[in-house]
C-alpha positions as MATLAB code, in Angstrom:
seq = 'XXXXXXXXXXXXXXXXXXXXXXXXXXXXXXXXXXXXXXXXXXXXXXXXXXXXXXXXXXXXXXXXXXXXXXXXXXXXXXXXXXXXXXXXXXXXXXXXXXXXXXXXXXXXXXXXXXXXXXXXXXXXXXXXXXXXXXXXXXXXXXXXXXXXXXXXXXXXXXXXXXXXXXXXXXXXXXXXXXXXXXXXXXXXXXXXXXXXXXXXXXXXXXXXXXXXXXXXXXXXXXXXXXXXXXXXXXXXXXXXXXXXXXXXXXXXXXXXXXXXXXXXXXXXXXXXXXXXXXXXXXXXXXXXXXXXXXXXXXXXXXXXXXXXXXXXXXXXXXXXXXXXXXXXXXXXXXXXXXXXXXXXXXXXXXXXXXXXXXXXXXXXXXXXXXXXXXXXXXXXXXXXXXXXXXXXXXXXX';
ca = [
     122.629  113.744  108.011;
     120.863  110.979  109.943;
     119.043  108.304  107.946;
     115.747  106.568  108.714;
     114.289  103.422  107.193;
     110.486  103.696  107.362;
     108.595  100.460  106.596;
     104.872  100.232  105.822;
     103.065   97.165  104.501;
      99.757   98.844  103.585;
      98.828   99.893  100.034;
      99.260  103.636   99.718;
      96.031  105.433   98.830;
      95.919  109.139   99.763;
      92.360  108.952  101.152;
      93.053  106.115  103.619;
      93.768  107.076  107.228;
      96.964  105.006  107.707;
      98.384  106.450  104.483;
      97.548  109.997  105.549;
      99.344  109.353  108.839;
     102.323  107.897  106.984;
     102.494  111.016  104.825;
     102.545  113.208  107.928;
     105.284  111.052  109.469;
     107.447  111.314  106.369;
     106.939  115.079  106.034;
     107.748  115.634  109.711;
     110.915  113.531  109.522;
     112.219  115.411  106.488;
     111.511  118.748  108.177;
     113.438  117.484  111.213;
     116.466  116.937  108.995;
     116.304  113.178  108.428;
     116.857  111.509  105.077;
     114.196  108.802  104.738;
     114.103  105.547  102.813;
     110.433  104.562  102.585;
     110.147  100.806  102.025;
     106.647   99.685  101.103;
     104.479   97.440   98.936;
     104.100   98.119   95.186;
     100.386   98.934   95.395;
      98.846  102.397   95.401;
      99.961  105.862   94.348;
     103.138  107.121   96.011;
     103.746  110.791   95.290;
     107.361  112.018   95.319;
     108.383  113.896   98.459;
     111.630  115.873   98.916;
     114.018  114.028  101.209;
     112.190  110.694  100.819;
     113.418  107.819   98.650;
     110.499  105.499   97.849;
     111.491  101.825   97.582;
     108.905   99.229   96.533;
     109.290   95.484   96.798;
     108.371   93.380   93.730;
     104.807   92.328   92.973;
     105.208   88.685   91.885;
     101.452   88.015   91.892;
     100.602   91.304   90.097;
      98.118   92.216   92.841;
      96.183   95.471   92.638;
      95.053   95.636   96.264;
      95.456   93.949   99.630;
      92.660   93.184  102.105;
      92.718   94.626  105.589;
      93.834   92.258  108.302;
      95.790   89.024  108.103;
      96.013   87.189  104.789;
      98.422   84.935  102.915;
      98.924   87.634  100.277;
      99.903   90.142  102.940;
     102.205   87.588  104.538;
     103.996   87.205  101.192;
     104.639   90.941  101.014;
     105.775   90.942  104.644;
     108.412   88.374  103.748;
     109.550   90.519  100.814;
     109.692   93.607  103.015;
     111.742   91.685  105.563;
     114.226   90.459  102.950;
     114.614   93.845  101.272;
     114.791   95.641  104.628;
     117.603   93.387  105.806;
     119.477   94.026  102.576;
     119.125   97.774  103.036;
     120.240   97.577  106.668;
     123.406   95.736  105.640;
     124.231   98.307  102.944;
     123.312  101.519  104.789;
     123.872  102.875  108.264;
     120.418  103.857  109.529;
     119.853  105.756  112.743;
     116.309  104.449  113.207;
     114.127  101.783  111.619;
     110.491  102.846  111.940;
     107.739  100.259  111.342;
     104.011  100.877  110.985;
     101.522   98.318  112.404;
     102.441   94.790  111.248;
     105.617   96.232  109.718;
     106.717   96.979  113.296;
     107.700   93.309  113.641;
     109.644   93.567  110.381;
     111.311   96.775  111.597;
     112.562   95.059  114.752;
     114.196   92.226  112.779;
     115.744   94.701  110.339;
     116.935   96.884  113.217;
     118.678   93.904  114.803;
     120.554   93.272  111.556;
     121.486   96.938  111.211;
     122.174   97.424  114.954;
     120.035  100.560  115.045;
     117.121  101.925  117.064;
     113.620  100.597  116.371;
     110.335  102.497  116.646;
     107.084  100.544  116.478;
     104.139  102.747  115.448;
     100.739  101.206  116.023;
      97.428  102.434  114.597;
      95.360   99.258  114.612;
      94.056   97.350  117.610;
      94.679   93.655  116.941;
      93.209   92.421  120.225;
      90.240   90.815  118.461;
      90.295   88.046  115.889;
      87.622   87.683  113.220;
      87.102   85.863  109.978;
      88.073   82.367  108.906;
      90.016   80.018  111.175;
      93.241   80.399  109.203;
      92.994   84.185  109.476;
      92.523   83.920  113.219;
      95.543   81.609  113.330;
      97.708   84.122  111.406;
      96.480   86.927  113.635;
      97.348   85.006  116.808;
     100.854   84.371  115.476;
     101.244   88.057  114.709;
      99.996   89.059  118.160;
     102.631   86.852  119.755;
     105.329   88.440  117.597;
     103.944   91.891  118.360;
     104.171   91.360  122.111;
     107.724   90.068  121.703;
     108.764   93.130  119.695;
     106.998   95.692  121.876;
     109.026   94.495  124.874;
     112.221   95.074  122.898;
     111.556   98.122  120.696;
     113.348  101.322  121.675;
     110.034  103.189  121.575;
     106.426  102.628  120.544;
     103.992  105.208  119.181;
     100.217  104.948  119.463;
      97.800  107.223  117.633;
      94.712  106.512  119.755;
      94.164  106.942  123.511;
      93.617  103.220  124.110;
      96.653  102.003  122.179;
      99.307  103.340  124.558;
      97.894  101.555  127.661;
      97.522   98.405  125.546;
     101.155   98.595  124.473;
     102.282   99.301  128.030;
     100.361   96.236  129.174;
     102.351   94.184  126.657;
     105.580   95.259  128.366;
     106.529   98.450  126.520;
     106.209  100.524  129.701;
     107.385  104.118  129.636;
     108.745  103.695  126.099;
     105.196  104.001  124.718;
     103.981  107.471  123.773;
     100.879  108.847  122.115;
     101.134  111.125  119.086;
      97.554  112.008  118.100;
      96.441  112.259  114.496;
      96.010  115.617  112.804;
      93.644  116.696  109.986;
      94.268  115.116  106.603;
      95.007  118.342  104.747;
      97.595  120.743  106.139;
      96.435  123.647  103.960;
      93.287  125.778  104.072;
      91.462  125.449  100.732;
      91.205  128.677   98.693;
      87.815  130.392   98.844;
      87.484  130.006   95.064;
      87.882  126.226   95.364;
      85.278  126.067   98.130;
      82.841  128.105   96.031;
      83.440  125.861   93.013;
      82.702  122.761   95.123;
      79.518  124.335   96.458;
      78.320  125.195   92.960;
      79.126  121.726   91.653;
      77.482  119.791   94.487;
      74.250  121.677   95.124;
      71.386  121.960   92.620;
      70.552  125.339   94.208;
      73.007  127.550   96.083;
      70.530  128.113   98.910;
      70.117  124.361   99.539;
      71.485  122.886  102.743;
      74.483  120.699  101.899;
      74.897  117.747  104.312;
      78.062  115.648  103.885;
      79.234  112.261  105.144;
      82.821  111.032  104.777;
      83.918  107.446  105.320;
      83.589  103.869  104.229;
      80.397  101.830  104.098;
      81.783   99.368  106.645;
      79.454   98.177  109.397;
      81.570  100.027  111.986;
      80.725  103.369  110.368;
      76.936  102.828  110.850;
      76.201  104.522  107.537;
      72.883  102.625  107.390;
      71.654  105.004  110.078;
      72.283  107.915  107.735;
      70.506  106.256  104.803;
      67.531  105.521  107.068;
      67.448  109.184  108.151;
      67.646  110.662  104.639;
      63.985  109.983  103.669;
      62.805  111.582  106.915;
      64.953  114.674  106.352;
      63.850  115.071  102.733;
      60.173  114.642  103.672;
      60.462  117.544  106.115;
      62.752  119.782  104.039;
      63.104  119.363  100.271;
      66.010  121.841  100.123;
      68.484  119.465  101.762;
      71.047  117.772   99.516;
      73.320  114.985  100.761;
      76.884  114.199   99.674;
      78.567  110.878  100.493;
      82.353  110.650  100.098;
      83.618  107.054  100.170;
      82.412  103.542   99.482;
      83.225  101.080   96.730;
      81.631  101.117   93.286;
      79.422   98.144   94.184;
      78.337   99.667   97.508;
      77.443  102.955   95.857;
      75.456  101.147   93.151;
      73.409   99.286   95.785;
      72.580  102.479   97.665;
      71.659  104.315   94.462;
      69.258  101.513   93.652;
      67.628  101.755   97.081;
      67.317  105.536   96.856;
      65.848  105.306   93.360;
      63.138  102.972   94.676;
      62.280  105.644   97.255;
      62.306  108.428   94.644;
      65.295  110.118   96.282;
      67.996  109.826   93.621;
      67.969  113.603   93.226;
      68.701  114.133   96.919;
      72.188  112.641   97.101;
      75.539  112.800   95.317;
      78.136  110.025   95.657;
      81.793  110.974   95.196;
      83.643  107.682   95.834;
      87.192  108.694   96.946;
      88.806  112.149   96.858;
      92.228  113.516   97.802;
      92.750  115.257  101.187;
      92.970  118.624   99.403;
      89.680  118.090   97.583;
      88.090  116.768  100.775;
      89.006  119.913  102.696;
      87.215  122.059  100.090;
      84.109  119.826  100.112;
      83.852  119.936  103.910;
      84.264  123.713  103.976;
      81.583  124.061  101.283;
      79.069  122.037  103.325;
      76.544  123.363  105.825;
      76.439  120.252  108.016;
      78.773  117.267  108.444;
      77.413  114.020  109.862;
      78.996  111.318  112.055;
      76.565  108.386  112.502;
      79.053  105.915  114.023;
      77.511  103.728  116.737;
      80.378  101.359  117.584;
      83.895  101.730  118.925;
      85.439  104.006  121.507;
      88.041  105.909  119.460;
      87.119  108.893  117.309;
      87.490  108.355  113.552;
      90.062  110.569  111.819;
      87.340  112.240  109.759;
      86.194  114.142  112.862;
      89.516  116.003  112.810;
      88.808  117.002  109.209;
      85.246  117.973  110.151;
      86.430  120.262  112.947;
      89.196  121.742  110.808;
      86.640  122.694  108.128;
      84.794  124.992  110.542;
      81.483  123.358  109.589;
      78.743  122.320  112.021;
      78.591  118.635  112.975;
      75.678  116.312  113.780;
      76.915  113.226  115.632;
      75.351  110.273  117.382;
      76.040  110.456  121.117;
      78.392  107.469  121.371;
      81.839  106.907  122.968;
      83.620  107.028  119.592;
      82.267  110.499  118.834;
      82.599  111.749  122.429;
      86.286  110.832  122.282;
      86.804  114.070  120.353;
      83.518  115.976  120.338;
      81.545  117.735  123.079;
      78.130  119.408  123.106;
      79.934  122.699  122.472;
      81.387  121.284  119.255;
      78.550  119.179  117.815;
      74.815  118.572  117.836;
      74.517  115.205  119.586;
      71.565  112.894  118.907;
      70.215  109.615  120.195;
      71.302  106.516  118.191;
      68.146  106.232  116.076;
      67.386  107.286  112.516;
      64.526  109.526  113.658;
      66.706  111.353  116.201;
      69.546  111.688  113.696;
      67.167  113.167  111.124;
      65.842  115.618  113.703;
      69.390  116.687  114.562;
      70.088  117.476  110.912;
      66.815  119.365  110.527;
      67.441  121.303  113.731;
      70.715  122.690  112.378;
      69.181  123.351  108.953;
      66.728  125.703  110.669;
      69.297  127.377  112.940;
      72.105  129.106  110.996;
      73.421  130.857  114.110;
      73.890  127.515  115.873;
      75.629  126.129  112.793;
      77.995  129.076  112.688;
      78.812  128.842  116.392;
      79.492  125.100  116.292;
      81.728  125.505  113.258;
      83.666  128.380  114.830;
      84.279  126.507  118.072;
      85.340  123.367  116.257;
      87.833  125.229  114.108;
      89.291  126.989  117.163;
      89.638  123.712  119.052;
      91.415  121.821  116.317;
      93.838  124.631  115.500;
      95.015  124.717  119.109;
      95.208  120.984  119.866;
      95.926  119.133  116.602;
      98.466  121.146  114.621;
     101.226  119.814  112.401;
     103.946  121.625  114.350;
     102.775  119.846  117.520;
     102.764  116.516  115.668;
     106.285  117.165  114.356;
     107.594  118.179  117.786;
     106.171  115.040  119.380;
     107.891  112.902  116.757;
     111.121  114.859  117.311;
     111.043  114.128  121.053;
     110.444  110.438  120.395;
     113.389  110.251  118.011;
     115.624  112.213  120.364;
     114.737  109.789  123.154;
     115.640  106.660  121.203;
     118.796  108.069  119.650;
     120.024  109.442  122.987;
     119.457  106.077  124.654;
     121.299  104.323  121.830;
     124.272  106.659  122.161;
     124.410  106.073  125.918;
     124.158  102.271  125.637;
     127.657  100.721  125.180;
     126.246   97.571  123.598;
     122.898   96.321  122.275;
     122.229   93.175  124.253;
     118.709   92.567  122.893;
     117.240   92.390  126.413;
];
């Protein structure tokens, strides 16, 4: 049996997009017959998976979370991952070392020690630097290392349409391939679970349930939704909103604002839920909303929206058009008034809601299936292993 060392430096939380992708990678590799050692940080909830040995580095600072982006704390864990990865590579004969995002640099160094193929999987665009000067400095150092590794990795995987050209521009060339994301949950929720969610979330079963999924980060443009809610409720008092995501402090601030407007009854906050629970909530909803204004790559949640077979209201922006069309969603102008009108329009048109949901479900089940994801990963692995077998010596060029 061939062995893979998979390295990820992000805390593992089942509702976060990179962790969902990691879970799909690991499941696909085990189904392809690989035994996987998963080397990661000691933060988050790692659920056992057949064929996967989970290895966590120590937590000398007893941290409970890591911030996104460059930080000294993350750099410490990267050093630990590098040291432990090198030790594993010296003790075991791996076929491939697979690194995710900043762990791709670690994977290359470990692969050199173990004289095995290296795959660099990239989800995050690091072309922009933000934050304090020292963070920008760390990010620039990482970008230099990333370019160095991408020119030398046996293959690179990008999840978004813009990442592959970016990696090719760094010198990866034809060794860069795109493997698109797939919906978070691989199973259709039972009808009884969907009904239970509907009963729990709506004060009245004939209310219109409108759901948002995502963080409260500026990129998500959730403020547009909160500005639209009073307008929707003023026009239709049988609309109930559900927001999945956000931190405890962010939720508390929004509850306070809604209470001042007398709208506490109109919204339910759910913080974070598992992919299985999310699938049931989305299927139980009447309308799903995507208010994002910025970016050019579709957020993963749109895959989950389409998979649910529920109608979507989305702002007409490049990020949403990356995956949606007018046949799959009700597009609106990027204003709170237009967004509110889009929601109300679908509330009053059940046939349109049904048709949008049906088309979305059909689209996603033909273009973003797990078997397609697994086959793409299989071809990538076959490519790197075949090239390694043909090469008489690894020169590091």
